[in-house]
N, C-alpha and C positions, 0 to 999 in steps of 0.2 A: 119471439125476443129471446135474445139473452140477459140472462140477469149479471148484476154486480160483483156478486158470489162467483161466477163464472169467471166474466176475467180476470178477477185477482187470484183464481187458480192456473190461471192460464200462464199471467205472467211471475207468479212465483215459482211454477216448475224450470222456467231460465234465469230466473232474478228475484230469487229467496230473500234477500236484505230486504226487497222493494217496501215503501213505505208506503202503508197498504191504507191506512189512514188518510193520507193527502187526497190517496187518484175517490174515497169514498164520499171525500169532500168536495172534489172537482166534479161527482156525479150528483152530488145533489144540486149542486148550485145549476147543472146544465139541467135539469129535471125540473128544477123550480123556474129557469129564462123559458124553456121551450113549453110549461103547462098549457093546457090546452088547445098547441100545435097539434097539426094532422098531418100526413103524411097524402099523396093522391091516390093510395090503396087504400086509404082511413083508417089504418094504423095508428097512434100514437108516435109523435115525432119523432122522439122517444130514440124509437128502436135504430133511427139511423147512427144517431151521435153510438151508441152503442155498438151497432155493429160495423162502424170503422174503428174503432178501438178493439174491435177482437180481431178484425188485419192486423192491425198495427205487431197485436200481441201474437199471432203467428208470425211474421215476420221478425217476431222477436226485438223490438225496439225498444227504447227505456221508458223507464214513468215520466217522465215529461214528453213525449210522446205522444203515450198511451192519452195522457193527460189532453192534449191537444185536438185527440182526435173525441176525446169526448166534449168539448168545448171550442169544437172549430168552428159551429155556425153560430154561437152564443153573440157574440160582435154583429155579425151582417142579420139576424136574423131576430132578434133581439134588442132589448132595449138597457141590455146587461152591456158596460164599458171596458174599453182597456186597460182607466187606470183602475176599476174596482177588481178586475183580475189579476193587476200586480199586485195590490192589496192583499186580494187573498192568498198567489198563487207565486206572487214571486214576478223580478223581469225577466225571467227565458223565454216563459209561459206565455204569461204575457206578449213576449216578440215573438215566438210562434203562431201560436191564434194569432196576431195582426199580419202578419207571414202570409197566412191561407188565406186568409178575409181579403188580401190587397190580389193574390193572382187569383182568386174565385170571379172576381171584377171581372177579370181579362174575358169575358166569355165569347166565345168567337158567333156566337150571335147576332145579327149584323151587320158583320165585317166579308169584304165580298172577298173570301177567299176562293171560293167555288170547290175543284181538285187542283187544284195550283200547289203541287208536290213543294214546290221552293219557297212561298210565301210558310206555308207549314213547318217547313225546317226552321224559317228566321221566328216564326213566333217560337217555335219550340228551344233555341237558342234564346229569347227572349228571358220566358222564365226560366232558363237555370241561370241569365243573368243576373234575375233582378230579388232572386231568393239571397237572402246572407247565408241560411243555416239550410243545408241540404236534406232536415227532417222536414220541411215545411214542401218539401215534394214529395216527401214520401208517405206524409199525411194526405196531400191531394191526390195523389196516387189512390192511395185505399178509398179514399171518399167516393174517388168516381168509378172504383172497384167497386163497391155496393152499391152505387147507385147505378149502375149497369147492372145488379143481379135484379134489381126491382123496377126495371125500367120498361115491363110491359103491363104498368099502367098508366102509361104515358100516350096520349095521344099518338098514330101514326109518322103524323110530322115531325113532333119535338122527338121521336122515337129513331126517325131517319137523322136530324141533326145531330141529335147526341154521339148516336153511333159513330157519324161521319167526324165526326169531332173527336173522340174515344180513338178509331183510326188515325186521323191524321197528325197528333197531338201526344197522345197520353202511354201510345202502344209502344211508339220510338223512346218515348222519354223512359219507359218500363224496359226496354232492352239499353238502351245509353246506363243506364243505373243497374244492368245485370242481372235484373229481378227477372228472373222465369216463370216462375209460377202466376205472377201478377199480370204478364205478358200478353203471359199464354190462354189466360180466363178472361182477359178484356178482348181478345183477337176476336174468340170464339163466342161470345156475348155480342161486339159490334157484326160480325159476318150473321148471328141470326137475325139483327135486326136491319140490318144495310140491304139486303139479299135474304128475305123471309123465304122465298118458295126455292132458291138452289138450295139452300140451307137444310131444307127440311127433306128435301132429296136424296142428299149426302146423308143425314143421320138416318133416313129409311134404309138405305143401302148400306152404310157400315153397320148398324144395330142387328142386320140381317148377317151380314160377314163377322160380325163381333159373336155371335150365336157359334157359328161355323167354324169361328179362331180359338173360340176357348178352351176348348181340350189341346190345340195346337200349341199356344201358350203354357200349358202343363207341361206339355211334352218336352219343350224346348229347354224347361226350366226344369224338370227334373236331369235333364240329358246337359245341363252346363254345371250346375249344381256338383254331381258324381266325379263331371269330366275335372272341372276344380279340387274337389277333393282326394280323386287319386294323383294329381299331382302336387298335392302339396301346398296351391293357393288359396291363399284366404279371401272370398269374395261372395259379397251378399247379391243376391241374381232379383231384377227386377224383369216383369213383364207386365206389358200394355199396350194400347194401339194408342197410336196419334192423334193428336184436337183436331176437330172437325176443319178447322182455319188454314192449318199448315199443310193437311192429304189437298184441304182446295186449291189451296195456291200455287200448290205444287202439280197438280191436273191441268191448272189455265196457264200455269205457265211453261208448262211441258206439253201441253196438248198431248194429254194417256188418260185413262180411266184408272179408277180405282186398281183394278187388277193388275195394271203395271204401276204405281206407286210402289219402288224398292222397300222404304221405310214404313208402311201403313202400321206391320207389328217391329215393334220395337222392342228391347231387351236392352237392362242396367246391369253392369259388373258392376257394384261399387266396394275398392277394395280397401286396407288399412294405408298403405303404401307405397309412394309412389315406384320401385321396384316389384310390387304386386302387380302392375297394372299391364307395364311391359310384358311379363309373367302370362297373365290373363290371355293378351293377346296371342302369343304364342300355343297357349291350350286350343282357343276357340281357332285359330288358324288350323291346325291339325285336326278337330272334328269335323268342319264346314269348308272346303274352296271358297277362298275368295273373290269377290268381283273385283276383275278389274279394273281400279280408279276409282275404286269408290273406300280407298285408305285415306282418315286424315289425321292425323297429331294433332291436336290443338295444345297441346301440352308443352312442347318444343315452343310450337308459334301459336299464344295464347289469341284469341278472338277480341277486339278493342274494350269487349266490354267486360273482360279479366276472363273469359270460357274460359275451362281448360276441360278434356275430355279428346279419348281416344275414339275413334268411328271408322266402324269397319263393318263392310255387307257381306253378308254370307251368302250362301246358297247350301242346299242338305240336296242328299240323294234323290227325292222325292220331287224336284225340281222349284221348291219352294225357296224365295229369296226373305231377307229382314237385314235388318241392322241391331247392330249391338254396340253399345257407346262403353270403356270402361272410364272410371275416372276414380279415384280418393275419393274416403269420406270429407276431407274438407272441399275439395271439387264442388263434390257433390252438394255440398250447403251454399258455394258460391253461386253456384249455376242457378240455383232456386231461390236466391235471397239475394243473391245482389247487391250492392253498396253494406244491406245491414246487415249484410255473414259477416262484417268486419267487427261487430264490438261483439263480446261475453261478459255477463255480469259475475261476477264473484262476488263474496261476500264482505261487508263495508262496502260496496259499489267498483269494487279496483275492474278494471279495465284491461281485459290481456288481448293482446293481437300478435300473430306472428308476421314475421320479413315475406311472406307472401302477400300477404291481405295490403299490409303496407307498401309493397311494391305496386300492389291491383290500385291501391288508391294515388298513388303518384303517376300511375298513366292517366288513371280516370282525368287528372287535374292538369294531362301533358306533362312530357316530358321534363320540361326545360323550370319547374314549379319545386320552389324549397318542399325538402322532406319534410312530411309532418309527424310528430314526438307521436306516437303511438300510443305511450303515456299519457299526455294530455287531451287523444282522438277526440272526447264525450266534448272537450270546453272547446273546441278547436275545427266544429264541423263549419267550416265556412268556406265554400267551396263557390266560388264564381268561376266557372266553367269556362268564362267567355269575356275575364274584366278586360280586353282589349274594344267591346262593342259596346252602343247601344239603342234601341228600340222602339222606334216611336209610331205612332198613325199619322193618317193625312185625316181630315174631318170625314171622309168616306171610307174610311177602313183599310186603307192600303196600307201593309206595316212596312217599312222601311230600316234600314239600320246604317249606323255609321261608329268612325271611329270615336274611343271617350274623349270627350272635350268637346264637340262639334257644335252649332248653334244654329238658330234659325238661317240663315243663309248658307250654311250646309244642307241643307232642308229644303229651302225652293230652289238652290241649282241641280238638286235631287229632282227634281219635281220636272223641271226645263229652263232650259240656258235664258228663256223671254222671263219667267217668273225672277228669277234668281238675279238678271239685271236690272229690273224695274220694281226690286225690295225694298220697301220703306218702312215696315212694322209686320208684329207677328204674334200671335195669340198663340200661348201653350193652357191647355184646358181654359181652355175661353176667358183667359186672363189677357192683357195688356202688357208684353214685353217688352224690352231690349232687345237689338239683334243680338251684341253679345252673350246675352243667356245662356247659358251650356245648358242642353238639353238633357233629358232623362228617361233610364226607363219609362216604358207606357205611356208617353206622353201623346197627348193631341194637341199636333200644334195645323192652326193654319195663317197662312203666307196672306198681309195687303200690299198693296203692290200701287204705283203711280203711275201710269202713262209719261212718257219721256225721263224715266226717274234714273239715270247712270251709276254704275258701282262705283266705289271711293276704293284709295289706295288704302286708305286706314283697316279696310273689309281681310287684305293679304293676310294682317299680322295676327285676323281672327279665327276664321276660319281653318277646320282640318282637312276635307278628302281635297286629295287633291283634282277632282274634278271640279269644284269651285274656284279650286288654285288657278288650273290653267285655264278655264272660262273669264276669268277677271284681269288674270295677266295678259289673255288676248285681247279681250278688251281695250287694256290699258295704252296696250303697246298699239293698237288700230290709231286711239284717238291722237297716239303719243305720235305717231307717224304722220296723221294728216296736221298737226300744229305744226309739223319740221319742212313739211312740204311749203305750208303758207310762209312759215319764215325761214327757210331756202332759199324761196322765191326774191321775197324782199329784202332779204340782205346781197343778191345775186344781181337783182337789178340794180343794185344803190353803187353798188363795186363798178358793173359796167360802165353805168353813167359817168361815172368818175373818168371815163377812157374814153368816151364818146360813143360809146356802142350799144344799140337798142336790146333790150330782152326779145321784146316780141316779135321783130326784125328776124334776130338771128335764127328763132325758133321757125315761121313762117319760110323762111331760106335753108334752111336744115342746115345751118352750119354749124351748130351746135356737134354732129352726128360723130367728129371725128373724137370731139372733150369725150361721146358717151363709150368708143371704142377704147377711148389711153386708160380709162379710167375702171373698164370693163363691166358697163352699168347698159341697163337692157333699156331705160327706158326714161323719161326724162323726167318725171317723176323721181324715180334714183337719185336725181345728180341733184335736184332740190331739197330730198333728205337729207344728202353725205353731207350738204351742204350746213343745214340747219341742225344737223346731227353734232358736226363743229369737226368730220372726219375730212373734207375736202377745203380747201381753203377758198373763198370767191376769188381773190386775187392769183389764183393757180390758174383758175378757170378763166382768167381775163389772158395769160400769159401765151395759154392754149391757142386764143383766138387769135392776137395782134402779133406781127415782127417786130423782133428788135426796137428798130429805129422807132416804131410808133409809144413803145412803153418806154422810149428813152424822153417823149415828151410830160410836161408837169402836169401830171391830174387837176380836174377841172375845178378841184375842192382840196383847200389845206388838208393836209394830211392828217391833222390834229389828234398825232399819237397811233393810231395805226386805226384799221380795221374794227379790230375786237374792243377797243374802247370806244368808238361811236357806236357798236353795236349796243354795248354796254349802257350806254348814255340812254339809246333810243329808247332798251327794256328794262331802265328804273334798276340797275345792278351794281349802281357805286361806283368805287373807284376802281381799279385797279391793283394787282397783285403781282408781287416780284416776285411771281413762278412763271416758267415755261414748258413747253412739250418737247420732247426731244423727237428733234425727226418732223419740229413739224412749223410752220412759220401762222402767224399770227391767226392764232386760234383761242377764240372765245374760252376765257379760264375764270373762276370763278370757285371763290371759297368756299367749304359747306358750310350752312349755319350751325351742323348737328354737333359740329367738332370745333371748328374752326383753327385750325392748323395755323402754329405759330413759326415764325422761319428757326431753320434749325432741325424741326420735328422730321422725324422721317414721313414718306407720302407717298400718295398714287393718285393717279389721276382715274376720274369714269366720266365717259362720254353719255352726256343724256341727250335726252331726242330735245331741242329747242330752245336747249341753254349752255351749249359748249361742254365744259370740260369743266367737273365737279372736284374740287379739288378736297381730297378727305386725309385724315391721318390716319398712319395706320392700325394703331389701336382705337378707333372709332367704334361705338358699341352698336350703330346701326349700320354697320357694313354688312353682316349677314342676313341684314332686310330687305337690302335695295334688289332690285329685278337682274340676277346679276349673271350676265352672260361675257364670257374670259374674252371672248375680240372688244366688249369694251371700257377694258382696261387696258389704261398709256402712262407710259411712262412722262413722270413729270419730276421737274426741280423746282430750288431755288435759285432765281437768277442774281446775280452780282447788283450789289448796291442798296441802301437803306429803304427799308418797307415803312409808312408809317405804322405807330402803334395801336393794337389791335385791343379790345375792351376781354379781358378776361373774367370770366364769375367762379371765386372763390368761396368753397365752404367751411366755417372752421368749427369745431364740437367745444365750446371751453364748460369751465367751473362755473357758478353762477355765483359770481363773487363782484363786488362794487370797484368801479373803474375799469371794467376788464377790456372793454371798449379802447375806452382813452390810451389804454398800454397799448393796444392792439397798431391803433393807426396812430400812434406817436411813432411805431418803430419801423413803421413802411411810409414814412410821411413824405422819405424823397420819392417814393410810388403815387402817381397818379389816383386818385378816389375819385372814382363816379356815382358810386353809389353804397350807401349803407341797407343793411336791411337785418334786424337784431331781433330773436324771441327768444324767452325761457321756459321753463317746461319745470313741473311739480318733483321731477327727481331732482333738486337741484345741479341742473344741468342748465346752458344754453349754444345759441345757436346762429353765428354771425357771418352774413353774408355780403362780401363783399366784390365789386363788379372796378379792376384797376384795369388801366392802362397798359399794356405792357409789349415789350418789345422785339421777343425775340422768347425761345422755349430757355436758355441757358437764364434770362433774365427771371422769367418766371421760376424756375427752381430755385435761382437765391431768395426772392419775396417769400418762399414756401419753407424753406429751410430755418429762414427766421421766424417767421410766426410758428413752426412747432416746438421752438428754441424758447418760446415766452413762457414763466410758469402760471399757471393755471388752465393752458389750450393743451386737449384733447389729441384733437385728431383732425389732419387739416386735409381738405385732397382738394381737384380740380373739378367743378360743377360745368354740367352741360349747360350752355348756352341757354337763356331765356329766350322761349321762342315770341 
């Protein structure tokens, strides 16, 4: 068991001004909180947080991270609370401990992941999206590494599960963060427990080879050092054999034996400058022949996690092949420590970073993210690598990803279209919530359904996923088409009856076929939809069926103002409007309630299913929310003639003065006021809503100008009509 003194010495080696007293107090609280607890090995539990803190110190992390390493299990496994930690050590440390606790609860145990790579990748993204501070993940990686080092004390089934989880989740995370040392050790430990027989066989074989290769490594090291010195290239030489897992993985992928693994033995040349890297590569290739196709320049083209190095595989005069990696000291530190290499502590807690590390960080959080100020790096480690995604579980543990802002309706449609259509409620983490509730990372979502329930048009304003929007639109379109068929049939029957025609007989005798052909329609239902939709007038159909002399005969019913007016009466749509559709005769036209356009306003028509042409003002706020198809927009214009006055709601923000309402109503006494509503607020302001009878847009503008000129009136605006 390491001691607190050893830990402090290690932290002081890279951060001389560390607050040692703070870390000692953290250690004391953790020790007291875990008093009496034992690990599976029988050791005191405190060996674990100390081990985690030592790993974090090896990564040269800041004092807050070291403190969190000592405290990371306190909230989860003891009676201590977050509030106690914040009181004792401040908000930063308490937040970090709480963050580690939160992601520790998202174990894969009991989840239906299996070996599904896509699910594991989604889970990793969720972890990255959940943490507000990247140090939370670094502590979690250290926690996992220490647990893997002591995994032999668990049952075989638990070893298998934890090793699988490590390979699926934590090894790729370490790789994404560029922490090579942690990634390599986690891989080897997971390999050991996942495939113990293959691991042991490889260990035995490698150890035998390693004894034979020790002298080879010494000999090549001496040759490299001598060649670098003779060519005035400064370089430090390291010789090594590769990790067990990397060798096994290469042997498995390439179906080769250990003797065919080129880079089983590898060397590193670590230089002070970039220029020395390429100079060293030239010296190496003068010394031995390079293997064609085995030279890789990761300095010019770094890996996604920021790794930079020159790689070459060479063959000596004895036919032995080996890999040589060439990099600067800074590149080496980055390869070993990843994101942890991006900060260094000077006297007074100052952090220094160079442009290369800033560039690496910028790549990590994606090229289009705002560059972080290196001098504020330690206080700005808010690295949400997947800011536009949210990750949630089904009750059975399936993990799904959604655009941020998604709701249970999106969740339901992702599971199945029928579940989405019949969705009537949702539970998030066991609690009933409204369907418009925004999903958060880690939520467990259960959808409640009712047979026969159907989607609401309002859902379109709530959902975020394209699947949900498409499925809802498709259902609404189908329903509206069915309604249009029924309405179109009724309208056509009514109009044909006026001209002594029977629709059923026309259908039975196939006399409507020429009409369908004329309009380019495939079947009778298409004609009904077009009539109900308002695209084809019922009278136009009659003119196609009757000779001109028959059309001259008076219809059986009085015109009564035209078919559109009669249908409007049947549908209960009220009086007509003085608006006409350009190029069409007698189409049903309805003024949209959302904007209630006035004569003189710029307008456009929108063909609705079942209710003819809906006329909107060009600046209507609801236009963008319509199920807009370009072929459903139609040109309309105000017809000549006087139209009945329309109710228009106006909102007036005023100072809270005595007699304000009387002053307003007296100034517009020539305009009929249908409704008045007034409220006052604590900030000495008042809001007056008036519903006025307005004849046209010029009348409205005149009234609003009059109101704006009243002393005490602050703002005047036309408000949306009340539904």
